[in-house]
C-alpha positions as CSV (number, residue, x, y, z in Angstrom):
1,M,-14.2,-14.2,185.7
2,A,-17.3,-13.6,183.5
3,R,-16.8,-9.8,183.9
4,S,-13.0,-10.1,183.0
5,R,-14.1,-11.9,179.8
6,D,-16.5,-9.2,178.9
7,L,-14.1,-6.2,179.4
8,T,-14.1,-4.1,176.1
9,R,-10.9,-3.0,174.4
10,R,-11.6,0.6,175.5
11,E,-12.0,-0.4,179.2
12,L,-8.7,-2.3,179.0
13,I,-6.8,0.7,177.6
14,A,-8.4,3.0,180.2
15,G,-7.2,0.7,183.0
16,T,-3.5,0.8,181.4
17,V,-3.4,4.6,181.3
18,G,-5.3,5.1,184.6
19,G,-2.2,4.7,186.9
20,G,-1.2,8.1,188.4
21,F,-4.4,9.7,187.9
22,A,-6.7,11.3,190.6
23,L,-9.1,8.9,192.3
24,A,-11.9,11.4,191.8
25,V,-11.7,11.1,187.9
26,R,-11.7,7.3,187.3
27,P,-12.3,5.6,185.0
28,V,-9.8,7.2,182.9
29,S,-10.7,7.6,179.2
30,A,-8.9,5.7,176.5
31,A,-8.5,9.0,174.5
32,T,-6.0,10.2,177.3
33,I,-2.9,11.6,175.6
34,T,0.3,10.2,177.0
35,T,3.5,12.1,176.3
36,S,6.8,10.3,176.4
37,A,9.6,11.7,178.7
38,D,12.3,10.7,176.1
39,G,14.8,13.5,175.6
40,L,13.5,15.3,178.9
41,D,14.7,15.6,182.4
42,A,11.4,15.0,184.1
43,G,10.4,14.0,187.6
44,P,9.2,14.9,191.0
45,I,10.9,17.9,193.0
46,Q,10.7,19.7,196.3
47,I,10.2,23.4,196.3
48,P,11.2,25.2,199.5
49,G,8.3,27.3,200.8
50,D,7.6,29.7,203.6
51,G,5.4,27.0,205.1
52,G,7.7,24.1,204.5
53,P,8.5,22.2,201.3
54,V,6.0,22.1,198.4
55,P,6.1,18.8,196.3
56,G,5.8,19.2,192.5
57,Y,6.8,18.0,189.1
58,R,9.1,19.4,186.5
59,A,9.9,18.6,183.0
60,V,12.6,20.3,180.7
61,A,14.7,19.2,177.7
62,A,17.6,17.1,178.7
63,K,20.0,18.8,176.2
64,R,19.4,22.7,175.9
65,K,21.3,25.9,175.1
66,G,21.2,28.6,177.8
67,K,18.4,29.0,180.2
68,P,14.9,27.9,179.2
69,P,11.8,30.1,179.7
70,I,9.8,29.1,182.8
71,V,6.1,28.0,182.6
72,V,4.2,27.3,185.8
73,V,1.4,25.0,185.4
74,V,-1.4,25.2,187.9
75,H,-3.4,22.2,188.5
76,E,-7.2,21.5,188.8
77,I,-9.1,20.6,192.1
78,F,-7.5,17.0,191.6
79,G,-3.8,18.1,192.3
80,V,-0.7,17.3,190.5
81,H,-1.7,13.9,188.9
82,E,-0.8,12.3,185.6
83,H,-2.7,14.7,183.4
84,I,-0.9,17.7,184.9
85,R,2.4,15.9,184.6
86,D,1.7,15.1,181.0
87,V,1.0,18.8,180.3
88,C,4.5,19.7,181.8
89,R,6.0,17.2,179.3
90,R,4.2,18.7,176.4
91,L,5.4,22.2,177.4
92,A,8.9,21.0,177.8
93,K,9.0,19.6,174.4
94,A,7.8,23.2,173.2
95,G,11.0,24.5,174.7
96,A,10.0,25.5,178.3
97,L,11.1,24.4,181.8
98,A,7.6,23.5,183.0
99,V,6.9,23.4,186.8
100,A,3.7,22.1,188.5
101,P,3.7,22.8,192.3
102,D,1.1,20.8,194.3
103,L,-0.6,23.7,195.7
104,F,-2.9,21.7,198.0
105,A,0.0,19.7,199.6
106,R,-0.5,21.6,202.9
107,Q,-4.1,20.4,203.2
108,G,-3.7,17.0,201.9
109,D,-3.2,14.9,198.9
110,A,-6.2,15.7,196.4
111,S,-5.2,13.1,194.1
112,R,-6.0,10.4,196.8
113,I,-9.6,11.4,197.5
114,A,-12.2,9.9,195.3
115,D,-15.5,11.7,196.7
116,M,-16.0,15.0,195.1
117,K,-17.7,16.4,198.2
118,E,-14.8,15.5,200.4
119,L,-12.2,16.8,198.1
120,Q,-14.0,20.2,198.1
121,G,-14.6,20.2,201.8
122,K,-11.3,19.1,203.1
123,I,-8.8,20.3,200.5
124,V,-10.0,22.9,198.0
125,S,-12.2,25.0,200.2
126,K,-9.4,25.1,203.0
127,T,-6.6,26.2,200.6
128,P,-6.2,30.1,201.1
129,D,-5.4,32.2,198.1
130,A,-2.6,33.9,200.2
131,Q,-1.0,30.7,200.6
132,V,-1.1,29.8,196.9
133,M,0.3,33.2,195.9
134,S,3.3,32.6,198.2
135,D,3.7,29.0,196.9
136,L,3.7,30.1,193.3
137,A,6.2,32.8,194.1
138,A,8.6,30.0,195.7
139,T,7.9,28.0,192.7
140,V,9.2,30.7,190.3
141,A,12.2,31.3,192.7
142,W,12.9,27.5,192.5
143,A,12.8,27.5,188.8
144,K,15.2,30.3,188.5
145,S,17.7,29.0,190.8
146,A,17.7,25.2,191.1
147,G,15.8,24.7,187.8
148,G,18.1,26.9,185.8
149,G,15.3,28.8,184.1
150,D,15.1,32.1,182.7
151,A,14.1,34.8,185.3
152,G,13.0,37.2,182.4
153,R,10.7,34.9,180.7
154,V,8.0,33.6,183.1
155,G,4.7,32.4,182.0
156,I,1.7,30.8,183.9
157,T,-1.1,28.5,182.8
158,G,-3.7,26.6,184.8
159,F,-6.9,24.6,184.5
160,C,-10.3,25.0,186.1
161,W,-9.4,25.9,189.8
162,G,-5.9,26.6,188.4
163,G,-7.5,29.0,185.6
164,R,-8.8,31.2,188.4
165,I,-5.3,31.2,190.1
166,V,-3.8,32.4,186.7
167,W,-5.7,35.5,186.8
168,L,-5.0,36.2,190.4
169,Y,-1.3,35.5,190.1
170,A,-1.1,37.8,187.0
171,A,-2.5,40.6,189.1
172,H,-0.1,39.6,192.1
173,S,3.3,39.2,190.6
174,P,5.3,41.5,188.4
175,A,7.6,38.5,187.6
176,V,4.9,37.0,185.2
177,K,5.3,38.1,181.4
178,A,1.9,36.2,180.3
179,G,-0.7,33.8,181.5
180,V,-3.2,31.4,179.9
181,A,-6.4,30.5,182.1
182,W,-8.4,27.5,180.8
183,Y,-11.9,27.8,182.1
184,G,-11.0,29.4,185.5
185,R,-14.0,30.9,187.4
186,L,-14.3,34.5,187.2
187,T,-16.7,35.4,190.1
188,G,-18.0,33.7,193.2
189,D,-18.6,34.1,196.9
190,K,-16.0,35.6,199.0
191,D,-14.6,34.8,202.3
192,A,-11.2,34.8,204.4
193,V,-10.0,32.0,202.0
194,R,-10.9,33.6,198.8
195,P,-11.2,37.4,199.5
196,R,-11.1,38.3,195.7
197,H,-11.8,36.7,192.4
198,P,-10.5,37.5,188.8
199,I,-13.2,40.0,188.2
200,D,-11.9,42.0,191.1
201,V,-8.4,42.2,189.9
202,A,-9.1,42.3,186.1
203,G,-8.0,46.0,185.8
204,A,-4.8,45.6,187.6
205,L,-3.0,42.7,185.8
206,H,0.9,43.0,185.5
207,A,0.9,40.6,182.6
208,P,-1.6,40.0,179.9
209,V,-3.8,36.9,180.1
210,L,-5.5,34.7,177.5
211,G,-8.7,33.2,178.9
212,L,-9.9,30.1,177.1
213,Y,-13.6,29.3,178.0
214,G,-16.4,27.0,177.0
215,G,-19.9,28.5,175.7
216,Q,-21.7,25.6,177.2
217,D,-19.9,25.7,180.6
218,Q,-22.6,25.4,183.2
219,G,-20.4,26.8,186.0
220,I,-19.2,29.8,184.2
221,P,-22.0,31.7,182.4
222,I,-21.3,33.6,179.4
223,A,-22.6,36.6,181.2
224,S,-19.7,36.5,183.7
225,V,-17.1,36.1,180.7
226,E,-18.7,39.4,179.2
227,E,-18.4,41.0,182.5
228,M,-14.8,40.1,182.6
229,R,-14.1,41.4,179.0
230,K,-15.5,44.8,180.1
231,A,-13.4,44.8,183.2
232,L,-10.4,44.1,181.2
233,A,-11.0,46.7,178.6
234,A,-11.5,49.4,181.5
235,G,-8.1,48.4,183.1
236,G,-4.5,49.2,182.8
237,A,-2.1,48.3,179.8
238,A,-1.7,44.6,180.6
239,S,-5.4,44.1,181.3
240,K,-6.2,45.9,177.8
241,R,-3.9,43.6,176.0
242,S,-5.6,40.4,177.6
243,Q,-8.1,38.4,175.5
244,I,-10.8,35.9,176.1
245,H,-11.6,33.3,173.5
246,V,-14.9,31.3,173.8
247,Y,-15.6,27.9,172.2
248,P,-19.3,28.0,171.6
249,E,-20.0,24.2,171.6
250,A,-17.4,23.4,174.5
251,G,-18.5,22.8,177.9
252,H,-16.2,22.9,181.1
253,A,-12.9,21.0,181.1
254,F,-12.8,20.6,177.4
255,F,-8.9,20.3,177.5
256,A,-9.0,17.3,179.9
257,D,-8.2,14.5,177.5
258,Y,-8.7,11.9,180.4
259,R,-12.4,12.7,181.0
260,P,-15.6,12.6,179.0
261,S,-15.7,16.4,178.6
262,Y,-12.8,16.4,176.3
263,R,-13.2,18.1,173.0
264,A,-10.1,17.3,170.8
265,A,-10.4,20.0,168.3
266,D,-11.2,22.7,170.8
267,A,-8.3,21.4,173.0
268,A,-5.8,21.5,170.2
269,D,-6.9,24.9,169.0
270,G,-6.4,26.1,172.6
271,W,-3.1,24.6,172.9
272,S,-1.9,26.3,169.6
273,R,-3.2,29.5,170.9
274,M,-1.5,29.2,174.4
275,L,1.9,28.5,172.6
276,A,1.3,31.4,170.4
277,W,0.4,33.7,173.1
278,F,3.5,32.9,175.1
279,K,5.6,33.5,172.0
280,T,3.8,36.9,171.3
281,N,4.6,38.0,174.8
282,G,8.2,37.0,175.2
283,V,7.8,33.8,177.3
284,L,8.5,31.0,174.5
285,G,11.3,31.6,171.8
């Protein structure tokens, strides 16, 4: 009882917004952005995939003329939790059919694991890039058919683990017109699960990618960002059109408004850059 009386307003708010967030990121910040689903068709979906159905979330305007552009949202290591669903709703209000597949679903439910080492060991490290590429292709196919999206306007964005995937998928699929990678790792150890990294495919992108990075990110050294820039400049047409923007004072996960790493000004600027990038490259109208 004494503890209840001592709860601060911030803790109470954080507890209210915490429902639906991954267990590994609790407590949830009171600064968390919540986007209403009013005016949207939003909710869970099942995406047919080669290895069975993939659960996911989609959001799109309830009233729309014609086929909306498709934006695939790739989650962090925490899976499709409330933050990713909210990103989908934000994109839907910007005019997109936003779809977030749970790319860890075949390995387990990442949102229900509280321990980071367990999450990495049981889920993230066991999810093959090849499986992810296949499930993303299935997601785009679902968005075109059941989702009613425009097959000629496909974009992809992702955060952290998902940021790395954006680079890889832009090199994998000619269906994508543009990508936006938020602080995705560019280099790393290789194995059968992760045989290549973004630096390895930088010169062979099918679509231009905008990379958004933090200058104080301890996991992604600026040296690797500069190496990526050089690889892009030496690549094909889409690679040369790609860009990387660094926020000097930001660390990792600066867009994650539900975490202490959130930097509101940098996140807002990155969001504006993302929408502009999708418009410039023919994804958004």
